N, C-alpha and C positions, 0 to 999 in steps of 0.2 A: 511437539511441532516448532517450539521456539530456540532461536539459535542463541547462544550465551552473549547477552546484552545486561549489563548493570542497571537494577533496579534505580529509577531515577534519570537515567539516561533519555534523552529525548530521541525518538524515533518516528519517521515515515513508513509504513509497510504496506504492502500489496497482499489481498487475498484473493485466490480463485474462489470463485462461490458455486454451489451446484449448478447453477444455469449456465455456467460458463463465464459470465461475466467477471468483471475485476471489481474490487473494493479496495478504496485508499484510506488508508487512515492515518492518525498520529497518536501519541499516547508517551506518558513517561513511565510507564510500568507494561512493558510489552506481555510479558507470561498474564498478569492478568485481564489484561483488554485481550488477550487469546481465549482465555478460561470464560469471560461475559460473552465474545462472540458466541462460543460454543454452548453456552446456556440460553442463548436468545436474550439476554440483556441488555447486550453492547448498544443495539442500536434496531429498528426497524427493519430497516435492509437483512441484515444478518438474522433476522429472527424469520423472516419470511423465504429467505433463499440462504440458507445455512453454507458457513464457509467450509471447503473441503482440503485448502492447504495454503500456506505461507509460502509467498513465493518469493519476496524481497523483504529486505528491512534497509534503511537507508538510516544510520546517526545523523544526527544534528548536534549542533553546538548549543542551542537554547529550544525551548518549547515553542518559542513566536517564531523561531527561524523555522522548526518541524510546520508549523502552522502555514507559514507562506511557501512552503514546499510542496506541504497538501495541495493549498489552493491551485500552485502550479500546475502540479500533475490533473488533478480532474478537469484543467482546462483542455489538456492535450487531448490529438485524437485518439481512438481506440486501437490503430494501430501502431502511432509512437509508443504508446502505453505497453504494447505488446513485444514493441522492438525491446524497450527497455527490461522489460521482464527477462526476455532470453538473453539479453545481454548482445545484440546484436546491433554493434555500434555503427557498423555502415549504413544499416537501412534507417537505425533512429537520425544521424546525420542525414541521409537524404529526404527524411520526413521533414526533418528540421526546416531544409533550406526550400522544400515544396509548402510549408505551413499547413500541410494536413494534419 
C-alpha cells in the first residue's frame, strides 16, 4: 500500500475511506502510520471509517512543513482536494481562482 518512502521522511498523505471521504494526515513513518490506520489505532476517524487506499503522498522537507501543508489542505474544499488527488491541474487552478 505504501510507496517507497524512507523512514524518517516527513510526508503528507491522502487516504480514501470506506465512506468515500478523504482523510489527510502527516507522519515521519508512513509504513507504520498506515499499519496503525489499518489496525484502527491511528485515529477515531479511520477506526470508524476504515481506509481503503492510499491516494497521494507528498514528501516534505521537515515535519513542521508537513504539519503546515496538512493544515492548508484540510482547509481546501472537497472538489479542490479531489482535483489534486486526480492530478487535474487545470481544474485545481480553476478552483483556486474561484476560492471554492
